[in-house]
N, C-alpha and C positions, 0 to 999 in steps of 0.2 A: 357414493359407492361407484368406483370405476371398475367395470367388468371388462373393459377392453384389454387389460393386461392379464386376464385369466383365460386360459385356453383349454379346449377339449381336443384331444388328439385321437383320431380313429384308431382302434386296435389297442389302445392303452387305457388302463383303468384309472379313474380319478380325474382330477383337474391339475392344471399346471400353471405356474405363475411365470411370466416373462422376466428373465433376469437381465439379458442384454441382447443386442442385435449383432450377429456375426456376419461375415461376408456373404455367405449363401445359406444361412440358417438362422434360427433363433435359439438362444440358450434359454432353456426352461428349467424350472425346479418343481418337482412333484410336491403337491400339498400333503400327500399321504406319508411318504418316507423321506422327503427332503433331498432326494437324489437329483443331481443336475445332469442334463444331457442336451445335445443339439437336436432340434426338430427341423427337418429339412422340408423344402417346398413340395416334394413328391408325397409327403404324408398329408392326410386330410386333417387340416388344422382349422378349428373354428373358434373365433373369439366369442366369449359369453355375451358380448354386446350384440353380436349378429344373430344369435339364436332366437327364434320365435316359435310359438305354438299355434297350431291351426285352431281357429274358432269358427263359429257359425257365420260371423260377419267378416272379420278381418284377422290377420295374424296378430297375436299378442306378444310383445317382447318378453323375453325371459325375466328381465329386470322387474317388470310389473308382477309377474307370477311369483317370483321370490319374495317380493314385498307383501303380496297377499298371503302367502304361507306364513311369513314372519308375523304379520298382524293377527292371523288366525291362531297361531301358536303362542302369541304374546312373547316372542323372542326366545322361545324354547325350541329344542329339537323336534322335528316332525317324527311321525311313526317310522319304523324301520323300512327301508326300501325292499327288504326281503319278505315283507308281510304278505298276507293273503291277497290275491288279485282283487277280490270284491272289496276288501277294505281300502286298498289303494285307489281303486276307481271311485269309491264313495268319497274318500278324502279329497281327491283331485276335483271331483264334481262340486264339492263345497267351495273350494278355492277358486276354480275357474268354471262357473256354471254353464257357460256357453261353449266349452271346448268341443271340437269335432270328434265324436266318439269313433267314427270310422277311420279317420286319418291319424289320430293320436293313439299309438299302441301302448300296451301295458309296459313294454320295455322303455318307452319314452318317459312314462310316468315314474317308473323306478329310477331312471337316470336323474330326472329333475329333483326328486325327493332326496336321492343320495347326494347330489350336488349341493342342495340347500343345507343338508346336515354338515357336509364337509366345509362349506363356506362359513357356516355359523360356528363350527368348532374352531376354525382358524381366525375368527373375528374379522372376517372380510365383508360382512353384511352390515352396512351402515346407511340407514335411510334418512338420517337427520340432515345430511348435507343438502339434499334435494329441497327440503322444506325451507332451509335457510336461504338457499339460492333464489327460490321463488320470491320470498319476501324482499330480498335485496333487489331483484329485478324489478319488482313492482315499485319500490321506492325510487329506483333510478329512472323508471319511466315517468313517474310523477314529476321528478325534478326536471327531466328533459322537456316535458310538456310545459311546465312553468317557465322554463328558459325560452322556449319557442315563442310563447305569447308575449314575453317581455321584449324579445329581440326584434320582433317584426316592426314595431313603430320606429325604432332606431334605424333599422336597415333602410326603410323607405326614406327617412330624412337624409341619410348619407347619400343615397342614390340620386335624389333630387338635387342636392347641392353639387354633386360631382357633374351632373349633366349640364347644369346652368353655368358652371365655371369653365368647362372645357370648350375649346374652339372646335368648329366642325372639322372633321378629319376627311381627307380625300380618300375615296374608296379606290383600291387598286384592283386591277382585273385579276380574276381567279385563275385564268388559264395562263400557262407559261408559253412564250413564243417557241415555236418548233425549230429545232436546230437543223441547219442545212447539212445534207450529207456531202462528205468530201469525195471528190472524184479521184479514182485511183490514178497514181502517177504512171506515166508512160515509161516503158522500159527503153533506155537509150540504145540498145543494140540493134 
C-alpha cells in the first residue's frame, strides 16, 4: 500500500489522489466525487505517508493504525465517523491502546476513521504487499550472506597472487610543486 500518493488538504473534505505534477502545483483527484483540481504549495498539503498519531512512547505512523483497524474489522468498514464521541474513543483505544489521550483529539479520531472507510471503499488499502516484501527481503539477505561466505576465500586467493606477480611500484610524492608567480611586466612608457 503506497500512501505517499494519497493527500490530505487542509480546508477540504476527504482525501485526494495525486494525478500528476504541474509546474507550480500538483494535480489531484478527489476520492469522494472524482473532481480534479490543482493543489498549490500555499495550501497545507500532507501526504498520508507523513501523518502520525501521538502515543505514550513515540509517534505511530498512520499506515500502522490503518492496518490495525483493518485487522480489527477483518477488512470491513469501521463504525461511522459521526458516531458518539465515547464510542469513537473506545474504538480507537482498542486499535491504538497507547495513544496520547490529551494530544489526540476526537476530531483527529473522526478524521482517521473516515479516511479508513474512504480508502477501504476505493480499495486502496492493501496490506499483503508488505508481507510479501518482507519475505523477499529475508530470502535476498540469506542469499547475500551465502554469497559473502563463498566469495571471501576466492578474494583472498586473487589478492595474494596479484601481490606476488606485481613488481614494486615507486611511490610518487603526494604534494604538487608550487608554481612560481609571474612578475608583472614593466610598462615601456
